[in-house]
C-alpha positions as CSV (number, residue, x, y, z in Angstrom):
1,M,-24.1,-102.9,-118.8
2,D,-27.4,-101.2,-119.7
3,K,-28.1,-99.7,-123.0
4,G,-27.4,-96.1,-121.9
5,A,-24.0,-97.1,-120.8
6,A,-23.3,-99.1,-124.0
7,L,-24.2,-96.1,-126.1
8,A,-21.6,-94.1,-124.1
9,S,-18.8,-95.8,-126.0
10,S,-19.9,-94.9,-129.5
11,D,-22.2,-92.8,-131.6
12,V,-24.7,-94.3,-134.0
13,V,-25.5,-92.6,-137.3
14,H,-28.8,-93.6,-138.9
15,H,-29.4,-92.9,-142.6
16,H,-32.7,-91.6,-143.9
17,P,-34.0,-90.3,-147.2
18,A,-32.2,-87.5,-149.0
19,G,-32.0,-84.3,-147.1
20,V,-32.7,-85.9,-143.7
21,T,-30.0,-87.0,-141.3
22,A,-30.4,-88.7,-138.0
23,I,-27.7,-88.7,-135.4
24,G,-28.0,-91.0,-132.4
25,I,-26.4,-89.6,-129.3
26,G,-24.7,-91.4,-126.4
27,G,-26.4,-90.6,-123.2
28,T,-23.2,-89.1,-121.7
29,G,-22.9,-85.8,-123.5
30,S,-20.0,-86.7,-125.7
31,S,-18.3,-84.2,-128.0
32,S,-20.2,-85.5,-131.1
33,L,-23.6,-84.6,-129.9
34,S,-26.0,-83.5,-132.7
35,S,-26.1,-79.9,-131.4
36,F,-22.3,-79.6,-131.7
37,A,-21.8,-81.8,-134.8
38,S,-21.2,-78.7,-137.0
39,W,-21.5,-74.9,-136.9
40,R,-24.9,-75.2,-138.7
41,A,-26.1,-77.7,-136.1
42,Y,-25.1,-75.5,-133.3
43,G,-26.8,-72.5,-134.9
44,C,-30.0,-74.5,-135.1
45,A,-29.6,-75.5,-131.5
46,L,-29.2,-71.9,-130.4
47,A,-32.4,-71.0,-132.3
48,Q,-34.2,-73.5,-130.2
49,T,-32.7,-72.3,-126.9
50,P,-36.0,-70.9,-125.4
51,R,-37.8,-74.2,-126.0
52,R,-34.9,-76.2,-124.7
53,L,-34.6,-74.1,-121.6
54,S,-38.3,-74.5,-120.9
55,R,-37.9,-78.3,-121.2
56,R,-34.6,-78.8,-119.3
57,A,-34.1,-76.0,-116.8
58,F,-36.5,-77.5,-114.3
59,A,-36.2,-81.1,-115.4
60,V,-35.3,-83.4,-112.5
61,T,-33.9,-86.9,-112.3
62,A,-35.7,-89.5,-110.2
63,A,-33.5,-90.8,-107.3
64,R,-33.5,-94.3,-108.6
65,E,-32.3,-93.0,-112.0
66,E,-29.5,-91.0,-110.4
67,M,-28.3,-94.2,-108.7
68,S,-28.6,-96.5,-111.6
69,R,-28.7,-95.2,-115.2
70,V,-27.0,-91.9,-114.6
71,R,-24.3,-93.5,-112.4
72,A,-23.6,-96.1,-115.1
73,R,-22.4,-93.3,-117.4
74,S,-19.1,-93.3,-115.5
75,G,-18.4,-96.8,-116.7
76,S,-16.8,-98.6,-113.7
77,D,-18.1,-98.2,-110.2
78,M,-16.3,-96.4,-107.4
79,A,-15.0,-98.7,-104.7
80,R,-17.1,-98.9,-101.6
81,A,-14.2,-98.9,-99.2
82,L,-15.0,-96.2,-96.6
83,R,-16.4,-96.6,-93.1
84,W,-17.6,-94.0,-90.5
85,W,-14.1,-93.5,-89.1
86,D,-12.8,-92.7,-92.5
87,L,-15.6,-90.1,-92.9
88,V,-14.9,-88.6,-89.4
89,G,-11.2,-88.3,-90.5
90,L,-12.1,-86.7,-93.8
91,G,-14.5,-84.3,-92.0
92,L,-11.8,-83.3,-89.5
93,G,-9.2,-82.9,-92.2
94,G,-11.6,-80.8,-94.3
95,M,-12.6,-78.4,-91.5
96,V,-9.5,-78.1,-89.2
97,G,-7.2,-76.2,-91.6
98,A,-5.0,-73.2,-91.2
99,G,-7.8,-70.8,-91.3
100,V,-8.8,-71.4,-87.6
101,F,-5.4,-70.0,-86.5
102,V,-6.4,-66.6,-88.1
103,T,-10.1,-66.6,-87.8
104,T,-10.2,-67.0,-84.1
105,G,-8.0,-63.9,-83.5
106,R,-10.0,-61.7,-85.9
107,A,-13.3,-62.7,-84.3
108,A,-12.1,-62.2,-80.7
109,R,-10.3,-58.9,-81.5
110,L,-13.0,-57.3,-83.6
111,Y,-16.3,-58.7,-82.3
112,S,-16.7,-61.3,-79.6
113,G,-13.8,-60.8,-77.2
114,P,-13.5,-63.8,-74.9
115,G,-17.0,-64.7,-75.9
116,V,-15.5,-66.1,-79.1
117,V,-16.0,-69.5,-77.3
118,V,-19.7,-69.0,-77.5
119,S,-19.4,-67.8,-81.1
120,Y,-17.8,-71.1,-82.0
121,A,-20.5,-73.0,-80.2
122,I,-23.2,-71.1,-82.1
123,A,-21.4,-71.6,-85.4
124,G,-21.0,-75.3,-84.6
125,L,-24.7,-75.7,-84.0
126,C,-25.5,-74.0,-87.3
127,A,-23.0,-76.4,-89.0
128,L,-24.6,-79.4,-87.3
129,L,-28.1,-78.4,-88.5
130,S,-26.8,-78.1,-92.1
131,A,-25.0,-81.4,-91.6
132,F,-28.3,-83.1,-90.7
133,C,-29.8,-81.9,-94.0
134,Y,-26.9,-83.2,-96.0
135,T,-27.0,-86.5,-94.2
136,E,-30.7,-87.2,-95.0
137,F,-29.9,-86.7,-98.7
138,A,-26.6,-88.6,-98.6
139,V,-28.3,-91.7,-97.0
140,D,-31.3,-91.6,-99.3
141,L,-29.2,-90.8,-102.4
142,P,-25.7,-92.3,-101.9
143,V,-24.0,-90.9,-105.0
144,A,-20.9,-88.8,-105.4
145,G,-22.7,-85.6,-106.5
146,G,-23.3,-84.0,-103.1
147,A,-25.4,-80.9,-103.2
148,F,-25.5,-81.0,-107.0
149,S,-27.3,-84.3,-107.0
150,Y,-29.6,-83.3,-104.1
151,L,-30.8,-80.2,-105.9
152,R,-31.1,-81.9,-109.2
153,V,-33.5,-84.5,-107.9
154,T,-35.5,-81.8,-106.1
155,F,-35.5,-78.4,-107.9
156,G,-34.2,-79.4,-111.3
157,E,-31.2,-79.1,-113.6
158,L,-30.6,-75.3,-113.7
159,A,-30.6,-74.8,-109.9
160,A,-28.2,-77.7,-109.5
161,F,-25.9,-76.5,-112.3
162,L,-25.6,-72.9,-110.9
163,T,-24.9,-74.1,-107.4
164,G,-22.5,-76.8,-108.5
165,A,-20.6,-74.5,-110.8
166,N,-20.2,-71.9,-108.0
167,L,-19.0,-74.5,-105.6
168,I,-16.3,-75.8,-107.9
169,M,-15.0,-72.3,-108.8
170,E,-15.1,-71.3,-105.1
171,Y,-12.9,-74.3,-104.1
172,V,-10.6,-74.1,-107.1
173,F,-9.7,-70.5,-106.3
174,S,-9.5,-71.0,-102.5
175,N,-7.4,-74.2,-103.0
176,A,-4.9,-72.3,-105.1
177,A,-4.7,-69.5,-102.5
178,V,-4.4,-72.0,-99.6
179,A,-1.6,-73.9,-101.5
180,R,0.4,-70.7,-101.8
181,S,-0.1,-70.0,-98.1
182,F,1.5,-73.5,-97.4
183,T,4.8,-71.9,-98.5
184,A,4.5,-69.3,-95.8
185,Y,3.5,-71.6,-93.0
186,L,6.2,-74.1,-93.9
187,G,8.7,-71.3,-93.7
188,T,7.4,-70.4,-90.2
189,A,7.9,-74.0,-89.1
190,V,11.6,-74.1,-90.2
191,G,12.4,-70.5,-89.3
192,V,12.8,-69.2,-92.9
193,D,11.2,-66.3,-94.6
194,A,9.7,-68.7,-97.2
195,P,7.7,-66.4,-99.5
196,S,10.7,-64.2,-100.3
197,Q,13.3,-67.1,-100.6
198,W,11.2,-69.9,-102.1
199,R,9.3,-67.9,-104.7
200,I,10.8,-66.8,-108.0
201,T,10.2,-63.3,-109.2
202,V,9.6,-63.0,-112.9
203,H,10.3,-59.5,-114.1
204,G,8.0,-58.1,-116.8
205,L,4.8,-59.7,-115.4
206,P,2.2,-57.5,-113.6
207,D,2.2,-57.3,-109.9
208,G,0.2,-60.1,-108.4
209,F,1.2,-62.5,-111.2
210,N,5.0,-62.3,-111.0
211,Q,5.7,-64.5,-108.0
212,V,6.2,-68.1,-109.2
213,D,5.5,-70.6,-106.3
214,L,6.8,-74.0,-107.3
215,V,6.2,-75.3,-103.7
216,A,2.5,-74.7,-104.0
217,V,2.4,-76.4,-107.4
218,A,4.3,-79.4,-106.1
219,V,1.9,-79.8,-103.2
220,I,-1.2,-79.7,-105.4
221,L,0.2,-82.1,-108.0
222,L,1.3,-84.5,-105.2
223,I,-2.2,-84.5,-103.7
224,T,-3.7,-84.9,-107.2
225,V,-1.7,-88.1,-107.7
226,C,-2.7,-89.4,-104.3
227,I,-6.4,-88.9,-104.9
228,C,-6.2,-90.4,-108.4
229,Y,-4.5,-93.5,-107.1
230,S,-7.0,-94.6,-104.5
231,T,-9.7,-93.1,-102.3
232,K,-9.0,-95.6,-99.5
233,E,-5.3,-94.9,-99.5
234,S,-6.1,-91.1,-99.7
235,S,-8.3,-91.6,-96.6
236,V,-5.4,-93.4,-94.8
237,V,-3.0,-90.6,-95.6
238,N,-5.6,-88.1,-94.5
239,M,-6.1,-90.0,-91.2
240,V,-2.4,-90.0,-90.5
241,L,-2.0,-86.3,-91.3
242,T,-5.1,-85.3,-89.4
243,A,-4.1,-87.3,-86.3
244,V,-0.7,-85.5,-86.3
245,H,-2.5,-82.2,-86.9
246,V,-5.0,-82.8,-84.0
247,A,-2.0,-83.7,-81.8
248,F,-0.5,-80.3,-82.6
249,I,-3.8,-78.5,-81.8
250,L,-4.1,-80.4,-78.5
251,F,-0.5,-79.3,-77.7
252,I,-1.3,-75.7,-78.4
253,I,-4.5,-75.9,-76.3
254,G,-2.5,-77.4,-73.4
255,M,0.2,-74.7,-73.7
256,G,-2.5,-72.0,-73.7
257,F,-4.2,-73.3,-70.6
258,R,-0.8,-73.8,-68.9
259,H,0.6,-70.4,-69.6
260,G,-2.7,-68.5,-69.7
261,D,-4.4,-66.4,-67.0
262,A,-8.1,-66.8,-66.3
263,R,-8.4,-63.1,-65.5
264,N,-7.8,-62.3,-69.2
265,L,-11.3,-63.7,-69.9
266,T,-12.9,-60.6,-68.4
267,R,-10.1,-58.0,-68.2
268,P,-8.9,-56.0,-71.3
269,A,-5.4,-54.8,-71.7
270,D,-6.5,-51.1,-72.0
271,P,-9.7,-50.5,-70.0
272,S,-9.8,-46.9,-71.1
273,R,-10.3,-47.8,-74.7
274,S,-11.8,-51.3,-74.6
275,P,-14.9,-52.5,-72.6
276,G,-14.4,-55.4,-70.2
277,G,-16.3,-58.5,-69.4
278,F,-16.7,-61.9,-71.1
279,F,-19.0,-60.4,-73.7
280,P,-17.5,-56.9,-74.2
281,H,-19.7,-56.1,-77.2
282,G,-22.8,-57.9,-76.1
283,A,-24.9,-60.3,-78.0
284,V,-24.3,-58.4,-81.3
285,G,-20.6,-59.0,-81.0
286,V,-21.1,-62.7,-80.3
287,F,-23.3,-63.3,-83.3
288,N,-21.1,-61.3,-85.6
289,G,-18.2,-63.3,-84.4
290,A,-20.2,-66.5,-85.1
291,A,-20.7,-65.4,-88.7
292,M,-16.9,-64.9,-89.0
293,V,-15.8,-68.2,-87.4
294,Y,-18.4,-70.2,-89.2
295,L,-16.0,-70.1,-92.2
296,S,-13.8,-72.5,-90.2
297,Y,-16.5,-75.2,-90.4
298,I,-16.7,-75.2,-94.2
299,G,-15.5,-78.6,-95.4
300,Y,-17.9,-81.1,-93.9
301,D,-20.0,-80.9,-97.0
302,A,-17.2,-82.5,-99.0
303,V,-17.8,-85.7,-96.9
304,S,-21.2,-86.1,-98.4
305,T,-19.6,-86.4,-101.9
306,M,-18.0,-89.6,-100.7
307,A,-21.4,-91.3,-100.2
308,E,-20.9,-93.5,-103.3
309,E,-17.8,-94.9,-101.7
310,V,-19.2,-95.8,-98.3
311,Q,-19.8,-99.4,-97.3
312,R,-23.0,-98.8,-95.2
313,P,-24.4,-95.4,-96.0
314,A,-27.3,-95.6,-93.5
315,L,-24.9,-96.1,-90.6
316,D,-21.6,-94.6,-91.7
317,I,-22.8,-91.3,-93.1
318,P,-24.8,-90.0,-90.1
319,V,-22.0,-90.9,-87.7
320,G,-19.2,-89.6,-90.0
321,V,-20.7,-86.3,-90.9
322,S,-22.3,-85.3,-87.6
323,G,-19.5,-86.8,-85.5
324,S,-16.8,-84.8,-87.3
325,V,-18.8,-81.6,-86.8
326,V,-19.2,-82.2,-83.1
327,L,-15.5,-83.1,-82.6
328,V,-14.4,-80.0,-84.5
329,T,-16.7,-77.8,-82.4
330,V,-15.2,-79.1,-79.2
331,L,-11.6,-78.5,-80.6
332,Y,-12.5,-75.0,-81.7
333,C,-14.1,-74.0,-78.4
334,L,-11.0,-75.2,-76.5
335,M,-8.7,-73.4,-78.9
336,A,-10.7,-70.2,-78.5
337,A,-10.7,-70.5,-74.7
338,S,-6.9,-71.1,-74.5
339,M,-6.2,-68.1,-76.8
340,S,-8.5,-65.9,-74.7
341,M,-6.6,-66.9,-71.6
342,L,-3.2,-66.2,-73.1
343,L,-3.9,-62.5,-73.9
344,P,-6.5,-59.9,-73.2
345,Y,-8.8,-59.8,-76.3
346,D,-7.7,-56.2,-77.2
347,A,-4.0,-57.3,-77.3
348,I,-4.5,-60.2,-79.7
349,D,-2.8,-60.0,-83.1
350,P,-5.7,-60.7,-85.5
351,E,-3.4,-61.9,-88.2
352,A,-1.4,-64.4,-86.1
353,P,-3.1,-64.7,-82.7
354,F,-1.4,-67.9,-81.4
355,S,2.1,-67.4,-82.7
356,G,2.0,-63.8,-81.6
357,A,0.9,-64.7,-78.1
358,F,3.8,-67.1,-77.7
359,K,6.5,-64.9,-79.3
360,G,6.1,-62.4,-76.5
361,R,6.8,-65.0,-73.8
362,E,10.2,-66.0,-72.5
363,R,11.2,-69.6,-73.3
364,C,8.0,-70.1,-75.4
365,A,9.0,-68.5,-78.7
366,W,9.7,-71.9,-80.1
367,V,5.9,-72.7,-79.9
368,S,5.4,-70.4,-82.9
369,N,7.4,-72.9,-85.0
370,V,5.2,-75.7,-83.8
371,I,2.2,-73.6,-84.8
372,G,3.6,-73.2,-88.3
373,A,4.1,-77.0,-88.6
374,G,0.6,-77.7,-87.4
375,A,-0.9,-75.1,-89.8
376,S,1.1,-76.7,-92.7
377,L,-0.4,-80.1,-91.9
378,G,-3.8,-78.5,-91.7
379,I,-3.3,-77.1,-95.2
380,L,-2.4,-80.5,-96.6
381,T,-5.4,-82.2,-95.0
382,S,-7.9,-79.5,-96.0
383,L,-6.5,-79.5,-99.6
384,M,-6.8,-83.3,-99.9
385,V,-10.4,-83.4,-98.7
386,A,-11.5,-80.4,-100.8
387,M,-9.9,-81.8,-103.9
388,L,-11.5,-85.2,-103.2
389,G,-14.9,-83.5,-103.0
390,Q,-14.3,-81.3,-106.0
391,A,-13.5,-84.2,-108.3
392,R,-16.7,-86.0,-107.3
393,Y,-18.8,-82.9,-107.9
394,L,-17.3,-82.5,-111.3
395,C,-17.6,-86.3,-112.1
396,V,-21.4,-86.2,-111.4
397,I,-21.9,-83.0,-113.3
398,G,-20.3,-84.8,-116.3
399,R,-22.7,-87.7,-115.7
400,S,-25.7,-85.4,-115.9
401,G,-24.9,-84.4,-119.5
402,V,-24.4,-80.7,-118.8
403,M,-20.6,-81.0,-119.1
404,P,-18.4,-83.3,-121.3
405,A,-18.8,-86.9,-120.4
406,W,-15.0,-87.3,-120.3
407,L,-15.1,-85.8,-116.9
408,A,-17.5,-88.5,-115.6
409,R,-15.2,-91.5,-116.4
410,V,-14.2,-93.7,-113.4
411,N,-10.9,-95.5,-114.0
412,P,-11.6,-99.3,-113.7
413,R,-8.2,-100.0,-112.1
414,T,-8.2,-97.3,-109.4
415,A,-12.0,-97.0,-109.1
416,T,-11.6,-93.2,-108.8
417,P,-12.7,-90.3,-111.1
418,V,-9.2,-89.9,-112.5
419,N,-10.2,-87.4,-115.3
420,A,-12.0,-85.0,-113.1
421,S,-9.3,-85.2,-110.4
422,A,-6.5,-84.6,-112.9
423,F,-8.3,-81.7,-114.7
424,L,-9.0,-79.9,-111.4
425,G,-5.4,-80.6,-110.1
426,V,-3.8,-79.1,-113.2
427,F,-6.2,-76.1,-113.3
428,T,-5.6,-75.4,-109.6
429,A,-1.8,-75.8,-110.0
430,A,-1.7,-73.4,-112.9
431,L,-3.5,-70.8,-110.8
432,A,-1.3,-71.3,-107.8
433,L,1.9,-71.1,-109.9
434,F,1.6,-67.4,-110.8
435,T,-1.4,-65.8,-109.2
436,E,-1.5,-64.1,-105.8
437,L,-5.0,-64.9,-104.9
438,D,-5.7,-62.6,-102.0
439,I,-9.2,-63.9,-101.5
440,L,-11.1,-62.7,-98.5
441,L,-12.6,-65.4,-96.4
442,N,-16.1,-64.0,-97.0
443,L,-15.6,-64.3,-100.8
444,V,-14.7,-68.0,-100.5
445,C,-17.7,-68.6,-98.2
446,I,-20.7,-67.0,-99.9
447,G,-21.3,-69.7,-102.5
448,T,-21.0,-72.5,-99.9
449,L,-23.5,-70.7,-97.5
450,F,-25.9,-70.3,-100.4
451,V,-25.7,-74.0,-101.2
452,F,-26.3,-74.9,-97.5
453,Y,-29.4,-72.7,-97.6
454,M,-30.6,-74.4,-100.8
455,V,-30.1,-77.9,-99.4
456,A,-32.0,-77.1,-96.2
457,N,-34.9,-75.8,-98.4
458,A,-34.7,-78.9,-100.6
459,V,-35.0,-81.2,-97.5
460,V,-38.3,-79.6,-96.5
461,Y,-39.6,-79.5,-100.1
462,R,-38.8,-83.2,-100.7
463,R,-40.5,-84.3,-97.4
464,Y,-43.7,-82.3,-97.9
465,A,-44.1,-81.9,-101.6
466,G,-42.0,-84.7,-103.0
467,S,-39.7,-84.0,-105.9
468,I,-41.1,-82.8,-109.2
469,S,-40.6,-86.2,-110.7
470,E,-42.5,-87.8,-107.9
471,L,-45.3,-85.4,-108.4
472,A,-45.4,-86.3,-112.1
473,A,-45.4,-90.0,-111.3
474,R,-48.5,-89.4,-109.1
475,G,-50.2,-87.5,-111.9
476,G,-49.5,-84.1,-110.4
477,G,-51.2,-84.9,-107.0
478,G,-50.3,-86.3,-103.6
479,G,-47.9,-83.6,-102.6
480,A,-48.4,-80.1,-101.1
481,R,-46.2,-78.4,-103.7
482,W,-47.6,-74.8,-103.5
483,P,-48.2,-74.7,-99.7
484,T,-44.6,-75.8,-99.3
485,L,-43.2,-73.2,-101.7
486,A,-45.3,-70.6,-100.0
487,F,-44.0,-71.6,-96.6
488,L,-40.4,-71.6,-97.7
489,T,-40.7,-68.2,-99.3
490,L,-42.5,-66.7,-96.3
491,F,-39.9,-68.2,-93.9
492,S,-37.0,-66.9,-95.9
493,L,-38.5,-63.5,-96.0
494,A,-38.9,-63.5,-92.3
495,A,-35.3,-64.6,-91.8
496,L,-34.2,-61.8,-94.2
497,A,-36.3,-59.2,-92.4
498,F,-34.7,-60.3,-89.1
499,T,-31.2,-60.0,-90.6
500,L,-31.9,-56.6,-92.0
501,A,-33.3,-55.4,-88.7
502,W,-30.2,-56.8,-86.9
503,K,-27.8,-54.9,-89.3
504,L,-29.7,-51.7,-90.1
505,A,-32.1,-50.8,-87.3
506,P,-30.8,-47.9,-85.2
507,P,-30.1,-48.6,-81.5
508,E,-32.1,-45.5,-80.6
509,P,-34.9,-45.1,-79.5
510,R,-34.4,-47.9,-77.2
511,G,-36.7,-50.9,-77.7
512,V,-37.5,-50.3,-81.4
513,R,-34.7,-52.6,-82.7
514,A,-35.6,-55.3,-80.1
515,G,-39.3,-55.0,-81.1
516,L,-38.5,-55.5,-84.8
517,L,-36.3,-58.5,-84.1
518,A,-38.9,-60.0,-81.8
519,A,-41.7,-59.5,-84.4
520,C,-39.6,-61.1,-87.2
521,A,-38.7,-64.0,-85.0
522,A,-42.3,-64.5,-83.9
523,L,-43.4,-64.5,-87.6
524,A,-40.8,-67.2,-88.4
525,V,-41.8,-69.4,-85.5
526,A,-45.5,-69.0,-86.3
527,A,-44.9,-69.9,-89.9
528,V,-43.2,-73.1,-89.0
529,A,-45.8,-74.1,-86.4
530,A,-48.7,-73.4,-88.8
531,F,-47.0,-75.3,-91.6
532,K,-46.3,-78.3,-89.4
533,A,-49.9,-78.4,-88.2
534,L,-51.6,-77.9,-91.5
535,V,-49.4,-79.7,-94.1
536,P,-48.8,-83.4,-93.9
537,Q,-45.5,-85.0,-95.1
538,A,-45.7,-86.5,-98.5
539,R,-42.8,-89.0,-97.9
540,V,-40.9,-90.3,-94.9
541,P,-37.3,-91.4,-95.3
542,E,-36.8,-95.2,-95.1
543,L,-33.4,-95.2,-93.5
544,W,-32.5,-91.9,-91.8
545,G,-34.2,-88.5,-91.7
546,V,-33.6,-85.1,-90.2
547,P,-35.1,-85.1,-86.6
548,G,-37.6,-82.5,-85.6
549,M,-39.0,-81.9,-89.1
550,P,-39.5,-79.1,-90.1
551,W,-38.0,-77.2,-87.2
552,V,-34.4,-78.3,-87.7
553,P,-34.1,-77.5,-91.5
554,A,-36.0,-74.3,-90.8
555,A,-33.5,-73.3,-88.2
556,S,-30.7,-74.1,-90.7
557,V,-32.4,-71.9,-93.3
558,F,-32.7,-69.0,-90.8
559,L,-29.1,-69.2,-89.6
560,N,-27.7,-69.4,-93.1
561,V,-29.7,-66.4,-94.2
562,F,-28.4,-64.6,-91.1
563,L,-24.8,-65.5,-91.9
564,L,-25.2,-64.5,-95.5
565,G,-26.4,-61.2,-94.3
566,S,-23.2,-60.6,-92.4
567,L,-21.1,-60.8,-95.6
568,D,-19.9,-57.6,-97.3
569,R,-20.9,-56.1,-100.6
570,P,-17.9,-57.4,-102.7
571,S,-18.9,-60.9,-101.7
572,Y,-22.2,-60.5,-103.5
573,V,-20.6,-58.8,-106.5
574,R,-18.3,-61.7,-106.9
575,F,-21.2,-64.2,-106.4
576,A,-23.3,-62.4,-109.1
577,I,-20.4,-62.3,-111.6
578,F,-19.7,-66.1,-111.2
579,S,-23.4,-66.9,-111.3
580,A,-23.9,-64.9,-114.5
581,A,-20.9,-66.6,-116.1
582,A,-22.3,-70.0,-115.1
583,L,-25.7,-69.1,-116.5
584,L,-24.1,-68.1,-119.8
585,V,-22.3,-71.4,-120.0
586,Y,-25.6,-73.2,-119.3
587,V,-27.4,-71.3,-122.0
588,L,-24.7,-71.6,-124.7
589,Y,-23.6,-75.2,-124.0
590,S,-25.0,-77.1,-121.1
591,V,-28.7,-76.9,-121.9
592,H,-28.0,-78.2,-125.5
593,A,-25.8,-81.0,-124.3
594,S,-28.4,-82.0,-121.7
595,Y,-31.2,-81.9,-124.3
596,D,-29.2,-84.1,-126.6
597,A,-28.5,-86.6,-123.8
598,E,-32.2,-86.6,-122.9
599,E,-33.3,-87.2,-126.4
600,S,-30.8,-90.1,-126.9
601,G,-31.9,-91.6,-123.6
602,R,-35.6,-91.3,-124.4
603,L,-35.1,-92.8,-127.9
604,D,-32.9,-95.6,-126.8
605,G,-36.0,-97.7,-126.0
606,D,-37.4,-97.6,-129.5
607,G,-34.2,-97.8,-131.4
608,G,-34.7,-94.5,-133.3
609,G,-32.6,-91.4,-133.7
610,K,-33.1,-87.7,-133.5
611,V,-33.8,-86.5,-137.0
612,Q,-32.9,-83.1,-138.3
613,D,-33.9,-81.9,-141.8
614,E,-32.4,-79.1,-143.8
615,A,-34.7,-76.5,-142.1
616,C,-33.3,-77.5,-138.7
617,T,-36.6,-78.9,-137.4
618,V,-37.0,-82.0,-135.4
619,V,-39.1,-84.6,-137.2
């Protein structure tokens, strides 16, 4: 065990002359850090907040440190027991949830019509581009932190903390909501009005908080126990559930093609009110539909958090992440095609498209029960994968020193982050017990899309400029830092301009909107071509890299900006509120915990301690 790991188990107090006290800090951010030793110490730390922010906000960790000294703060190692087929199963389980049964109908009815098949293909391409960016980082940096670790080694601590905090809160709230929906889908499977019969009404509590759902709590706690026990066994359970769930989906696809009519692909139910054709609302409808169905792909990013538990990262991670996205895209396109054949797009029930289509058919009403069973299994698999990923995000955030080190501990017997898993499980179960979390899909999605955008930018920056720590190791030279930042800014602005023109430019006079879109697209393409021609790469990945650099990550940035632009105003309000709350936590707690951990790590080598005198100055 290295010295940083040894100090994690105890604090060392060094005695100095009268009036001066030195407190040695374990590098893991324990509760007895000097900044939090007393109210006076905390007041002194707050007084130094500007200086600490300037020192820590953009501080990065070298990749080798993230994989050695920082990882050692968890104590025991996580077991490397996963192969590429485990990752494919986890990716399928994380993405193919109950949401696709609703999202497909909404996108077809409101935007794409039968062209929802193309919408799913576009969204799948966008997901694959983002998956490539995640894969390069996961192979080069096989730790459990996912996007948090990738941004921490590239852009620094504050960017990583804000994105990690938003992701965790996004998934905690969405998991609680999804767990409550399990009750409804399970009722559909057995023919019972489950929400009214299986939930307990508590009189005296406000509406929205008075329906106690013990089934949802039981599901969350059961999954929590499973993921605490073993990652490999959790993967096996996920593989079994996912296989059964995919079998349900293939059955539904087969029933749709068998009982469907190809004429529904071009013929609306009411031609007097609804346009016909495969693309009834044109290209605008197809891309707006792609923005909506992209939410069905969220979940593959959780696979990257399993990188620390993969046997052969260079082989297993690219196949696992990309393979799961490709398979899910094929399934989604087939589901969309079968649904479009069952009913004309303007007759689809946007809330229950598949079950609604079969209920109106003789001798096929029982299929809706099968759909309920399949959706229930989808909820279980998506919950398991999401909670596996969440726990690893939180574990690595605890390692970094910005959150209590208790969250970073890995149980030596189970080789899993038990503390982080149990904390998130109990927190999620408490929310699911009382709270009706009627969260719009867009609200759940915005933080994740923002992280995808940041990771794509980070891949380009790390390739062409190197991380900030790498620049420092080279004495500030050797990387095109400012040209890279200028390119990323210009390209993002071009993507934003394209998105605004798409949404706001008036259709008349004809040609103006098309001209604006063409100009923005031409600017984006020219920026990428000029950057590729003029700026050499500062580093080349040793094992696996994104192909077509910088075109592929640039396309990912462009598509994520476009999809972010499709979200509504409340989504951005919620995102701003959570981000402001996370920033407040960082300023009041995390920057001081991180500063203390940095000081102890820096002073470990010379055996000293951080000294504070009565005037609260560091000597």
